[in-house]
C-alpha positions as CSV (number, residue, x, y, z in Angstrom):
1,M,-23.6,18.4,-7.3
2,D,-22.0,21.8,-7.1
3,S,-18.2,21.8,-7.4
4,H,-15.2,23.9,-8.3
5,L,-13.3,21.2,-10.2
6,L,-11.7,22.8,-13.3
7,S,-13.1,26.0,-14.7
8,E,-13.6,27.0,-18.3
9,R,-9.9,28.1,-18.2
10,S,-9.0,24.4,-18.6
11,S,-11.4,23.8,-21.5
12,I,-10.0,21.7,-24.3
13,F,-13.3,20.6,-26.1
14,R,-16.7,22.2,-26.1
15,D,-19.7,20.8,-28.0
16,A,-17.3,18.4,-29.8
17,D,-17.4,14.9,-31.4
18,P,-17.3,12.4,-28.5
19,Y,-14.9,10.2,-30.4
20,A,-12.4,13.2,-30.7
21,V,-12.7,13.6,-27.0
22,S,-12.2,9.9,-26.5
23,D,-9.0,10.0,-28.6
24,Y,-7.7,12.8,-26.4
25,V,-8.5,10.9,-23.2
26,N,-6.6,7.9,-24.6
27,L,-3.5,10.1,-25.0
28,H,-3.6,11.8,-21.6
29,V,-5.9,10.0,-19.1
30,G,-6.1,6.2,-19.9
31,S,-6.6,3.7,-22.6
32,H,-10.3,2.9,-23.2
33,R,-13.0,2.5,-25.8
34,I,-16.4,4.2,-26.0
35,G,-19.7,2.9,-27.3
36,L,-22.5,5.4,-28.3
37,S,-25.9,5.0,-29.9
38,R,-25.7,5.5,-33.7
39,T,-29.0,7.3,-33.7
40,T,-27.9,10.2,-31.6
41,H,-25.4,13.0,-32.1
42,P,-24.2,14.0,-28.7
43,Q,-21.9,17.0,-28.1
44,A,-19.0,16.2,-25.7
45,S,-17.0,18.6,-23.5
46,L,-13.7,18.2,-21.7
47,N,-11.5,20.3,-19.4
48,H,-8.0,19.0,-18.7
49,R,-4.9,20.0,-16.7
50,K,-1.6,18.2,-16.0
51,F,-0.6,18.6,-12.4
52,A,2.8,17.2,-11.3
53,G,2.4,13.5,-12.0
54,L,-1.4,13.6,-12.1
55,D,-3.9,14.3,-14.8
56,L,-7.1,16.2,-13.9
57,C,-10.0,15.9,-16.3
58,R,-13.7,17.0,-16.3
59,I,-15.7,15.3,-19.0
60,S,-19.2,15.0,-20.4
61,Y,-20.0,12.9,-23.5
62,G,-23.4,14.5,-23.9
63,G,-25.1,11.2,-24.4
64,S,-25.4,7.8,-22.9
65,V,-22.1,6.1,-23.4
66,R,-20.4,2.8,-22.4
67,V,-16.7,3.0,-21.5
68,T,-14.6,-0.2,-21.4
69,S,-11.0,-1.1,-21.0
70,P,-9.3,-4.5,-20.2
71,A,-7.1,-2.7,-17.6
72,L,-5.5,0.6,-16.9
73,E,-2.1,-1.1,-16.2
74,S,0.1,1.7,-14.7
75,V,-2.4,4.1,-13.3
76,Y,-5.2,4.4,-10.8
77,H,-8.4,6.2,-11.9
78,L,-10.3,8.1,-9.4
79,Q,-13.7,9.3,-10.7
80,V,-16.1,11.7,-8.9
81,L,-19.7,11.8,-10.4
82,L,-20.8,15.4,-10.7
83,S,-24.2,14.8,-12.3
84,G,-26.3,12.1,-13.9
85,N,-25.7,8.5,-12.9
86,C,-23.2,5.7,-13.8
87,L,-23.4,1.9,-13.7
88,W,-20.2,0.2,-12.8
89,R,-19.9,-3.5,-13.6
90,G,-17.3,-5.6,-11.8
91,Y,-16.7,-9.3,-11.3
92,K,-20.0,-10.6,-9.9
93,H,-20.8,-7.1,-8.7
94,E,-22.3,-3.9,-10.0
95,H,-23.1,-0.6,-8.5
96,Y,-25.0,2.5,-9.5
97,L,-23.1,5.7,-8.7
98,L,-25.0,8.9,-8.1
99,P,-23.7,12.5,-7.8
100,G,-21.4,12.9,-4.9
101,E,-20.0,9.3,-5.1
102,L,-16.4,8.4,-5.9
103,L,-15.2,5.4,-7.8
104,L,-11.5,4.1,-7.6
105,I,-10.3,1.8,-10.3
106,N,-7.2,-0.3,-9.7
107,P,-4.6,-0.7,-12.5
108,D,-5.4,-4.3,-13.1
109,D,-9.2,-4.0,-12.8
110,P,-11.2,-4.2,-16.0
111,V,-13.3,-1.1,-16.7
112,D,-16.9,-1.3,-17.7
113,L,-18.9,1.8,-17.0
114,T,-22.2,3.1,-18.6
115,Y,-22.9,6.8,-18.1
116,S,-26.3,8.4,-18.5
117,Q,-27.0,11.1,-21.1
118,D,-26.7,13.9,-18.5
119,C,-23.6,12.5,-16.8
120,E,-20.6,14.6,-16.0
121,K,-17.6,13.3,-14.1
122,F,-14.2,14.5,-12.8
123,I,-11.2,12.2,-13.1
124,V,-7.9,12.1,-11.4
125,K,-5.2,9.8,-12.9
126,L,-2.7,8.7,-10.3
127,P,0.5,6.9,-11.5
128,V,1.3,3.6,-9.6
129,Q,4.8,5.0,-8.9
130,L,3.3,7.9,-6.9
131,L,1.5,5.7,-4.4
132,E,4.4,3.4,-4.1
133,S,6.8,6.3,-3.4
134,I,4.4,7.6,-0.7
135,C,4.4,4.2,1.0
136,D,8.2,4.0,0.8
137,E,8.7,7.5,2.2
138,L,6.2,6.9,5.0
139,R,7.7,3.4,5.6
140,W,4.3,1.8,5.1
141,L,4.3,-1.9,4.1
142,R,3.0,-2.4,0.6
143,P,2.6,-5.9,-0.8
144,A,5.0,-7.0,-3.6
145,T,2.0,-7.8,-5.7
146,G,1.0,-4.1,-5.8
147,I,-1.2,-1.6,-3.9
148,R,-4.9,-2.3,-4.2
149,F,-7.9,-0.4,-3.1
150,L,-10.1,-3.1,-1.6
151,R,-13.3,-1.0,-1.6
152,N,-13.8,0.9,-4.8
153,H,-16.7,3.3,-4.2
154,Y,-17.5,5.8,-1.5
155,Q,-19.7,8.7,-0.7
156,L,-17.5,11.9,-0.8
157,D,-18.7,12.8,2.7
158,E,-17.1,9.6,4.0
159,L,-13.7,11.0,3.0
160,E,-13.5,14.0,5.2
161,G,-12.1,17.1,3.4
162,F,-11.3,15.3,0.2
163,L,-13.6,17.3,-2.1
164,G,-12.1,20.5,-0.8
165,L,-8.6,19.1,-1.5
166,L,-9.6,18.3,-5.0
167,A,-10.9,21.9,-5.5
168,M,-7.6,23.3,-4.2
169,I,-5.5,21.3,-6.6
170,C,-7.8,22.3,-9.5
171,Q,-7.4,26.0,-8.5
172,E,-3.6,25.5,-8.2
173,S,-3.5,23.8,-11.6
174,E,-5.1,26.8,-13.2
175,A,-2.6,29.3,-11.6
176,S,-1.1,31.7,-14.2
177,T,2.4,30.9,-12.8
178,P,2.4,27.3,-11.7
179,I,5.1,26.2,-9.2
180,M,6.1,22.6,-9.8
181,R,7.3,22.1,-6.2
182,V,3.9,23.1,-4.9
183,Q,2.2,20.8,-7.3
184,E,4.3,17.9,-6.3
185,H,3.5,18.6,-2.7
186,Y,-0.2,18.6,-3.4
187,A,0.1,15.4,-5.5
188,Q,1.7,13.7,-2.5
189,I,-1.1,14.9,-0.2
190,I,-3.7,13.5,-2.6
191,G,-2.1,10.1,-2.7
192,S,-1.5,10.1,1.1
193,K,-5.1,11.1,1.8
194,L,-6.4,8.3,-0.4
195,L,-4.2,5.6,1.2
196,S,-5.2,6.9,4.7
197,L,-8.9,7.3,4.2
198,M,-9.7,4.4,1.9
199,T,-9.5,0.6,2.5
200,T,-6.4,-0.8,1.0
201,N,-4.0,-3.7,1.3
202,V,-1.3,-1.4,2.7
203,S,-0.2,-1.7,6.3
204,R,0.4,1.7,7.8
205,E,1.8,0.2,11.0
206,G,4.6,-1.6,9.2
207,A,8.1,-0.7,8.4
208,G,8.1,2.7,10.1
209,S,7.3,1.3,13.5
210,Q,6.7,-2.3,14.3
211,S,8.9,-3.9,11.7
212,A,11.8,-1.5,12.4
213,S,11.4,-2.2,16.1
214,F,11.3,-6.0,15.5
215,D,14.6,-5.8,13.5
216,R,16.2,-3.9,16.5
217,I,15.0,-6.5,18.9
218,L,16.5,-9.4,16.9
219,D,19.8,-7.5,16.6
220,Y,19.8,-6.8,20.3
221,I,19.2,-10.5,21.1
222,D,22.0,-11.6,18.8
223,R,24.5,-9.2,20.4
224,N,23.5,-10.3,24.0
225,L,22.9,-14.1,23.7
226,K,25.1,-14.8,26.7
227,Q,23.0,-12.4,28.9
228,D,20.0,-13.3,30.9
229,L,17.4,-11.9,28.5
230,N,13.7,-11.7,29.3
231,A,10.6,-10.3,27.5
232,E,10.2,-7.3,29.9
233,H,13.8,-6.2,29.2
234,L,13.5,-6.6,25.5
235,A,10.2,-4.6,25.4
236,Q,12.0,-1.8,27.3
237,Q,14.7,-1.6,24.6
238,V,12.1,-0.5,22.0
239,S,9.7,1.3,24.3
240,M,6.7,-1.0,23.9
241,S,4.6,-3.1,26.2
242,T,5.4,-6.7,26.9
243,R,2.1,-7.7,25.4
244,S,2.9,-5.8,22.2
245,L,6.3,-7.6,22.1
246,Y,4.6,-11.0,22.3
247,V,2.1,-10.0,19.5
248,L,5.1,-8.9,17.4
249,F,6.9,-12.2,17.7
250,E,3.7,-14.2,17.0
251,R,3.0,-12.1,13.9
252,H,6.5,-12.4,12.5
253,L,7.7,-15.8,13.7
254,G,4.8,-17.7,15.3
255,I,6.7,-18.2,18.5
256,T,7.3,-16.4,21.8
257,P,10.3,-14.1,22.5
258,L,11.7,-16.7,25.0
259,Q,11.4,-19.5,22.5
260,Y,13.2,-17.4,19.9
261,I,16.0,-16.6,22.4
262,R,16.5,-20.2,23.3
263,Q,16.5,-21.2,19.6
264,R,19.2,-18.6,18.8
265,K,21.3,-19.7,21.8
266,L,21.2,-23.3,20.7
267,E,22.1,-22.2,17.1
268,R,25.1,-20.3,18.4
269,I,26.2,-23.3,20.5
270,Q,25.8,-25.6,17.6
271,A,27.9,-23.4,15.3
272,C,30.7,-23.4,18.0
273,L,30.6,-27.1,18.5
274,S,30.8,-27.7,14.7
275,D,33.7,-25.3,14.2
276,P,37.2,-26.8,14.9
277,S,38.5,-23.2,15.4
278,C,36.1,-22.6,18.3
279,P,37.7,-23.6,21.6
280,V,35.5,-25.9,23.7
281,R,36.9,-27.1,27.1
282,S,33.7,-28.9,28.1
283,L,30.0,-29.1,27.1
284,T,29.0,-28.0,30.6
285,E,31.0,-24.8,30.2
286,V,29.5,-24.0,26.9
287,A,26.0,-24.6,28.2
288,L,26.6,-22.5,31.2
289,D,28.0,-19.6,29.1
290,Y,24.5,-19.4,27.4
291,G,22.5,-19.8,30.6
292,F,21.6,-23.5,30.4
293,L,22.1,-24.5,34.1
294,H,21.1,-28.2,33.7
295,L,23.2,-30.2,31.3
296,G,20.5,-32.9,30.9
297,R,17.8,-30.4,30.0
298,F,20.3,-28.6,27.7
299,S,21.1,-31.9,25.8
300,E,17.4,-32.7,25.4
301,L,16.6,-29.3,24.0
302,Y,19.7,-29.5,21.7
303,R,18.6,-32.9,20.3
304,S,15.1,-31.7,19.8
305,Q,16.3,-28.8,17.6
306,F,19.2,-30.5,15.7
307,G,18.4,-34.2,15.8
308,E,21.5,-35.2,17.7
309,L,23.2,-34.7,21.1
310,P,25.7,-31.9,21.5
311,S,28.4,-34.5,22.2
312,Q,27.8,-36.0,18.8
313,T,28.1,-32.6,17.1
314,L,31.4,-32.1,18.9
315,K,32.8,-35.5,17.9
316,S,31.9,-35.0,14.3
317,R,34.1,-31.9,13.9
318,V,36.2,-32.0,10.8
């Protein structure tokens, strides 16, 4: 596979002891162990650059090698196979990677990779904090348990423009006068591209759009409980379709907008009936204030929600 991922300007080791290269990788790229045949004497090579919060690494061990680690903990490892082949072993799964394939290892995933003698790979180390900050900035919803890439291997041509982006950051990393602000910008682009193109447990619809809209709807309802609210009117407040509004309420609360409005009206009435400082001239007047036109139906709904009649709540005021 022809690539422009770190030139000789980034060379750290050339025809070196693989274990010396492995020690360097442990310091800069991620904790791991290597296993090599004792009957061979491979010569390893490594190119490396730091790039904002990323580490870029091009490595060849010069012989068949098995790389293992219980977990990478605080980083994601993105590996692009440049030549040779690699066997990845996961829980009840394994996959042979060929040149042009990409492997993404989550922080809590065990690492078990066997590389062929002619294998060369390019690695990008991405800190967990980088991907979390991207989600927060873009108001994407990320699970509290952590961001996970749900599919871990891809053909590079599935990720449109990604190889060219990697080549650009490698070129920028080797600039004679690096500009940190530019590097940080590129690192953000790399993280955003991965989260957008690859299958993850992140919801890109979340906080920036639907969740924020949902919070505005709930606030609007609470401020206008005595008004005649309907689904069409609520949808207009946040510029969405009525159908989308129903989907939003079903997703967040499991009920319809009108069921929620009725529930909140009854809760407001119950709070007033329970509070001695809240003036109540009659139950009928309170019911009418919140749009309940039939006192019998109102009492039935109230008892269904609170387990007692509104008159009982009023009598039990302290």
